[in-house]
C-alpha positions in Angstrom: -0.2 0.1 -0.3 2.5 2.2 1.3 4.2 2.1 -2.9 0.6 2.8 -4.1 1.0 6.1 -2.3 4.5 7.2 -2.3 3.6 6.9 -6.6 0.5 9.6 -5.8 2.9 12.1 -3.8 4.3 15.0 -5.9 6.6 15.9 -2.3 8.4 13.4 -0.1 10.5 14.2 2.7 12.7 12.2 4.2 13.5 13.4 7.7 18.0 12.5 7.8 19.7 11.1 10.7 23.5 11.7 10.9 24.2 8.0 11.4 25.7 5.1 9.4 22.1 3.7 10.1 21.0 6.4 8.8 22.8 7.5 5.1 22.3 3.8 4.1 18.6 4.4 4.9 18.5 8.1 3.5 20.4 6.2 0.5 17.3 3.8 0.5 14.5 6.0 0.4 15.5 8.3 -2.4 15.9 4.8 -4.1 12.5 4.1 -3.7 11.5 7.4 -4.3 12.7 8.1 -7.7 11.6 4.4 -8.4 8.2 4.3 -7.9 7.7 8.2 -7.9 9.9 10.1 -10.2 7.5 13.0 -10.2 7.5 13.8 -6.5 10.3 16.4 -5.2 12.4 14.8 -2.7 13.1 17.0 -0.1 15.9 15.7 2.6 15.7 17.3 6.3 18.8 17.1 8.9 16.7 15.2 11.7 18.3 17.0 14.8 18.8 14.0 17.1 21.3 11.5 16.6 20.7 9.5 19.5 23.6 6.6 20.3 24.6 6.4 17.2 27.8 7.5 16.0 27.4 10.9 14.1 28.6 11.7 10.7 29.9 15.0 9.4 27.1 16.9 7.5 29.3 17.1 4.3 30.2 13.6 4.8 26.5 13.2 5.1 26.0 15.1 2.2 28.4 13.4 0.0 27.2 9.9 0.9 23.8 10.5 -0.4 25.1 12.9 -3.4 22.3 15.9 -2.5 22.6 18.9 -0.3 19.9 18.9 2.5 17.3 20.9 2.4 16.5 21.9 5.6 17.1 21.6 9.1 15.5 20.6 12.2 17.1 21.1 15.7 17.0 18.7 18.5 16.1 20.8 21.7 14.1 18.9 23.9 13.6 22.4 26.2 10.6 24.4 24.5 8.7 20.7 23.5 9.0 20.1 27.1 7.5 23.7 27.8 4.4 23.3 25.1 3.7 19.9 26.7 2.8 21.2 30.1 1.7 24.1 29.0 -0.9 22.4 26.5 -0.2 24.7 23.8 1.0 23.9 20.4 4.9 24.8 20.0 4.2 28.0 18.0 2.4 29.2 20.8 4.5 28.0 23.9 8.1 29.3 21.7 7.9 31.5 19.5 11.6 32.9 19.5 12.7 29.2 19.6 15.2 28.1 16.9 12.8 25.2 16.8 9.8 27.3 15.7 11.8 29.5 13.1 13.2 25.8 12.0 9.6 24.5 11.1 8.5 27.7 10.2 11.7 27.8 7.0 10.2 24.3 6.6 6.7 24.9 5.9 7.4 27.8 3.9 9.7 25.2 1.6 6.7 22.8 1.1 4.0 25.1 0.6 5.5 28.4 -0.8 5.6 31.8 1.3 2.3 33.1 1.9 2.6 37.3 2.3 2.3 38.3 6.0 -1.0 39.6 6.8 -0.9 43.0 8.9 -2.1 42.3 11.9 -5.4 44.0 12.7 -6.3 46.4 15.5 -10.2 45.7 17.0 -10.0 48.8 19.0 -7.2 51.5 17.9 -8.0 54.6 17.3 -6.9 55.3 13.5 -4.0 56.8 13.0 -3.9 60.4 12.0 0.2 60.4 10.8 
């Protein structure tokens, strides 16, 4: 079933881990996407958490996969904990955190940048200047 879904995709996002296993899996997923969904645009996103595995440098990783990474999501548990404890989404709980900036960049990459509307002031006097 996943091959049928993949064949219908216009974009595919793969989150990569900088380890030997992550390199192997990324290469395999790239091959799968090329075979099953040649029309799909493949986006590779660097995932910040590497766990206990031996890390590989970014340049070595990109050389191994034959492509540069499109975006990065850093590992920062503090904003995620704050969001979880407050019961709010991550952008509301930690709007200035690095992970929220990176998520906004990734969203812009995937769906395009929309013009930001000016915040409307409901109860304000019109400006005379």
